[in-house]
Every structure is written in structure tokens, then in C-alpha cells.
C-alpha positions in Angstrom: 82.8 119.6 101.6 79.5 117.8 100.5 81.8 115.3 98.4 84.1 114.0 101.8 83.6 113.1 105.0 87.0 114.8 106.0 85.3 117.5 107.7 82.6 119.9 107.7 81.4 123.6 107.2 80.9 125.1 110.2 80.6 128.3 110.1 80.9 130.9 108.0 82.5 134.5 108.2 81.6 138.1 106.5 82.4 141.7 106.4 78.3 142.0 107.5 76.3 139.4 109.7 73.4 140.1 107.0 75.5 138.5 103.9 76.8 136.2 106.4 73.1 135.0 107.3 72.4 134.6 103.9 75.5 132.4 102.9 74.0 130.2 106.0 71.2 130.1 105.4 71.9 129.0 101.2 74.4 126.1 102.2 72.7 124.9 106.4 76.0 126.4 108.2 75.4 126.2 111.7 77.9 129.3 113.1 77.0 132.8 111.4 80.0 135.7 112.0 79.4 139.0 110.9 82.9 139.7 111.2 86.3 137.9 110.5 87.4 138.8 114.2 84.4 136.6 115.1 84.5 134.0 112.8 88.7 133.1 114.3 87.5 133.2 117.7 85.1 130.5 117.1 86.1 127.5 119.2 84.2 125.3 116.8 86.9 126.3 113.7 89.8 123.9 113.3 91.2 125.1 109.9 90.0 128.9 108.3 89.8 128.8 104.1 90.4 132.5 102.9 87.9 133.1 99.8 87.9 136.9 99.4 89.1 138.8 96.6 92.9 139.1 96.7 93.9 142.4 98.3 92.2 140.7 101.3 94.5 137.4 101.4 97.2 138.7 103.5 95.2 140.3 106.5 92.8 137.6 106.3 95.1 135.0 106.7 97.3 136.8 108.8 94.4 137.7 111.2 93.3 133.3 111.2 97.2 132.4 111.9 97.5 135.0 115.1 94.1 133.3 117.0 95.9 129.9 116.2 94.2 128.7 112.9 95.4 126.7 110.0 94.8 128.6 106.6 93.8 127.4 103.0 94.4 130.4 100.9 92.7 130.8 97.5 95.3 131.3 95.0 96.6 133.8 93.6 98.1 133.3 97.6 98.5 136.9 98.2 98.8 140.3 95.8 103.0 140.1 95.7 106.1 137.5 97.0 106.5 140.0 100.0 102.9 139.4 101.2 103.6 135.9 100.8 106.8 135.5 102.6 105.2 137.3 105.5 102.6 134.9 105.7 105.1 132.2 105.5 107.3 133.2 107.6 104.4 133.8 110.6 103.1 130.4 109.4 106.2 128.9 110.8 106.4 131.0 113.5 103.5 129.3 115.0 103.9 126.1 113.5 100.0 126.3 111.8 99.3 124.2 108.9 99.0 126.8 105.7 98.4 125.7 102.1 97.4 127.8 99.0 94.4 126.6 97.6 95.9 125.4 94.1 93.2 122.7 94.2 94.6 121.4 90.8 97.5 119.3 91.9 95.1 117.2 93.6 93.0 116.3 91.1 93.4 112.2 90.1 94.5 112.8 86.5 97.2 115.2 87.5 98.6 113.3 90.4 98.6 110.2 87.3 100.3 112.4 85.3 103.1 113.3 88.0 103.4 109.7 88.5 104.0 108.7 84.9 106.8 111.9 84.6 108.2 110.4 87.8 108.6 106.6 85.9 109.8 108.6 82.8 107.1 107.9 80.8 108.3 111.3 78.8 112.1 110.9 79.0 113.1 114.5 79.7 110.9 117.4 79.8 111.4 119.7 76.6 108.2 122.2 76.6 104.5 122.9 78.3 102.2 124.7 76.4 99.2 125.9 78.7 96.6 128.5 78.7 93.2 129.8 80.8 91.1 132.2 79.1 87.9 133.4 79.8 85.1 136.0 78.6 83.8 138.3 81.4 81.5 141.6 81.0 83.1 144.3 80.6 82.1 145.6 84.7 84.5 148.0 85.9 82.8 146.8 89.0 83.8 143.3 88.8 86.5 141.6 90.3 88.9 141.3 87.1 88.3 144.4 86.6 88.1 146.4 89.9 91.9 147.6 90.7 90.7 147.8 94.4 89.7 143.8 94.2 93.1 142.7 92.8 91.2 142.7 89.3 94.1 140.8 87.4 93.4 138.4 84.3 97.2 137.1 85.9 96.2 136.5 89.5 93.1 135.0 89.0 93.6 133.2 86.1 96.7 133.2 84.6 97.8 131.1 88.1 96.8 128.3 86.6 99.3 127.3 84.0 102.4 129.5 85.8 101.4 126.9 89.1 101.0 124.3 86.2 104.6 124.7 84.7 106.0 125.3 88.5 105.0 122.0 89.5 106.5 119.9 87.0 109.6 122.1 85.8 110.1 124.7 89.2 111.0 128.4 88.9 112.4 129.5 85.7 115.7 131.0 84.9 114.5 133.4 82.5 111.2 134.8 81.9 110.1 137.4 78.7 106.5 138.3 78.6 103.4 140.4 76.6 101.3 141.8 78.8 98.1 144.2 78.0 96.0 146.2 79.8 92.2 145.6 80.3 90.2 148.9 80.0 90.7 150.2 83.6 94.6 149.2 83.4 94.8 146.4 85.5 96.6 143.7 83.4 93.5 141.8 81.2 96.2 139.4 78.8 99.6 137.8 79.1 101.7 135.5 77.3 104.8 134.1 78.8 108.0 132.4 77.8 109.6 131.0 80.9 113.5 129.1 80.1 114.9 126.6 82.3 117.9 125.3 83.6 117.8 122.1 81.7 116.6 123.5 78.5 112.6 123.1 78.6 110.9 126.0 77.9 107.1 126.8 78.8 104.7 128.7 76.7 101.7 130.0 78.7 98.9 132.4 78.3 96.1 133.8 79.9 92.9 136.3 79.4 90.0 137.9 80.6 88.7 138.7 77.2 87.6 135.0 75.5 87.3 131.7 76.2 90.3 130.1 75.1 91.0 126.1 74.8 92.2 125.7 78.0 94.2 122.9 77.0 97.8 121.9 78.4 99.9 119.9 76.8 103.5 118.3 78.2 106.0 117.2 75.9 109.0 115.0 76.6 111.6 113.0 74.4 109.8 109.9 74.8 106.7 110.7 74.6 103.9 113.7 74.7 100.5 114.3 77.4 98.3 116.0 75.9 95.4 117.3 79.0 91.9 118.2 77.9 90.2 121.0 78.7 90.1 122.6 81.5 93.1 121.1 82.1 93.4 122.7 85.7 89.7 120.7 86.2 89.0 117.8 86.6 90.0 116.2 82.9 91.6 113.4 80.5 94.0 113.0 78.8 95.9 111.4 76.3 99.7 109.9 76.4 101.0 110.1 72.2 104.2 108.1 72.0 107.2 109.3 69.0 106.0 106.5 67.5 102.4 108.7 67.8 101.0 105.3 69.6 98.0 106.8 72.1 97.1 105.7 75.1 93.9 107.3 76.6 93.5 108.3 80.0 90.0 108.9 81.6 89.1 109.7 85.1 86.0 110.0 87.3 85.9 112.6 89.9 82.4 114.0 91.9 81.4 117.7 91.9 83.9 120.5 90.4 87.0 118.6 92.1 87.5 120.9 94.8 86.9 118.1 97.4 90.3 116.8 96.7 92.3 119.7 98.4 89.7 119.8 101.5 91.0 116.3 102.3 94.8 117.0 101.6 93.8 120.0 104.3 92.4 117.6 107.2 95.2 114.9 106.5 98.1 117.3 107.4 96.5 118.5 110.1 95.5 115.2 111.3 98.8 114.1 110.8 100.4 116.9 112.4 101.8 118.5 108.9 102.6 122.0 108.7 102.3 122.2 104.7 101.5 119.9 102.2 104.5 118.2 99.9 102.2 119.0 96.9 101.6 122.7 97.2 104.7 123.5 99.6 104.9 127.0 100.4 108.7 127.9 99.9 107.0 126.9 96.0 103.7 129.5 96.2 106.5 132.5 97.4 108.2 131.2 94.4 105.2 131.7 92.2 104.3 135.1 93.1 107.7 136.1 92.5 107.5 134.7 88.7 103.8 136.8 88.6 105.2 139.7 89.7 108.1 139.6 87.5 105.2 138.8 84.7 103.9 142.0 85.8 106.7 144.2 85.2 105.8 143.4 81.7 102.4 145.7 81.7 
């Protein structure tokens, strides 16, 4: 929010007053709430960002929506497609803006890639390859490994390549996956192969046990785009024609790039929109349906 003039952080809510005070002191936030109920009752709050662990997204977002507050819900949107459908139904019933916080969609390099594809620079998309892997110390209390915190390489890391493929190709018609557990039993590594109606394929991987290349490649009948690491964060890319000719595209971005989605939330609310065309609610449901299916391979 420090990199945008579209809004300000006026309040923070936590399960305890102490943690709310600590966070507010660190980031100079005026209103401090020792409960989520108190936060959503704050008249100065125009919208709520849900940044709690995955299992809490559904209940926390419902609470905000029931109190008339638009929400930005951290990805993965929910723990399951069932929860996602319930949230979307409530948001539409209340006519309140709601969006999954897939911030990658709003980064300059991703917007440029989508424009190129729409203009036919790649021809027909044939394949997408993307991975997201990070190494985490094997601490059973850490959120990626703790079942009670929604521990899951897929929900935390794999959602990026899955959402990336969804953005470009829509929901897959066929899903094949190999999923292996981490030491606590939650999914720790997944390799996914998606097939689409037009014959395109996506090869996607994620792991919580290694720092992988975190690159992505979109190959089409005319050319391909190779995105530098980290493909899901502010990055650059190269357009490579069939002939081998290369064109480099580089972008400047402030900070980590999260402010772009904040600006989208502010724009939509200002214009009276209840969802973003760049991250529509039906697609968030579809992504959760796909990830539900992948996790059945564990």
C-alpha cells in the first residue's frame, strides 16, 4: 500500500489484541482490533484483505461479507471448491466485491504477455511449462507442513502454476498427477499434466523441499515466451520466434509488486464492480476444482 495512492491501511485485526498492536506499531496503522468481529464492524474499513492461513479463509471472508465489507482473499482462495462456491454465492447475494488475491495477474509482464497472446504473437498455444518450488526447514509447526494450518505445497505454491495455466487455457479437460507427501502427511510435491480441448497441454510442478527454477514457458505455433524467475513475481521475458529470432522485454516494478492488485481492488470498488475481469470468481472456483482433483492423487 506504500507504493500506491489508491488507498491506505486504516485497521488491522488479529485473534489477540497484543499481536494486532505489534503489527500496527510496525506499520503505523491507526485502528487495532483484538478480534475479527471488531475489525469488520469498523466503520472506517471499506474493504478487508484476508491474509490468514488457508483453513480460515472461508470463515473470515464470510464474516466480512456478512458485515457488508468487500474482500480480497489470499490465494489459495479456500481449502476446497465447495468452500469457494459458498463464498461466491454469498458475495453475489450481497452484491459485494470479492476477489482471490492472485497478484500475478496484475503484474506488468503478465499483462504484456496476455496482450501479445490476444494479438496472435504466439499463434495457437501448444504447451505451458511452469514450476514453483521453495525449500523450507522441516518444522512440523510451519504452515506448509502443519495439517491444522492447511499445510500443502499445492495450495501455497502449486496454485501459482495452476492459476497461470488457467489464465491462458481455462479449465483442463484431463488431469493426471503424481503427488507425494511431506513428512507430516500433507502434500509436499506434485507434478501435474493437464490436457485441453484444443490439444494443448500444461506441465506444472511444485515442491516445498527444493528451490526450483521458478520459470515458465508458453509455446505456440508461431513463437514461444520464456519468462525469467520468478515467473509469478515482477519479472522479464523473451519472445522467441520459430526462426530463433529473440526479442527481450524488461519491466520496472516498485517493491514486490503486490500493489498492482490493491489498485485493481480499489478500481473495481470505485467503479461499482463486484468482481475483476482479470481474476473472475468463476475461475477461482474452477481452479479450486482442479486442485481438489489433483489432491486425490496423493
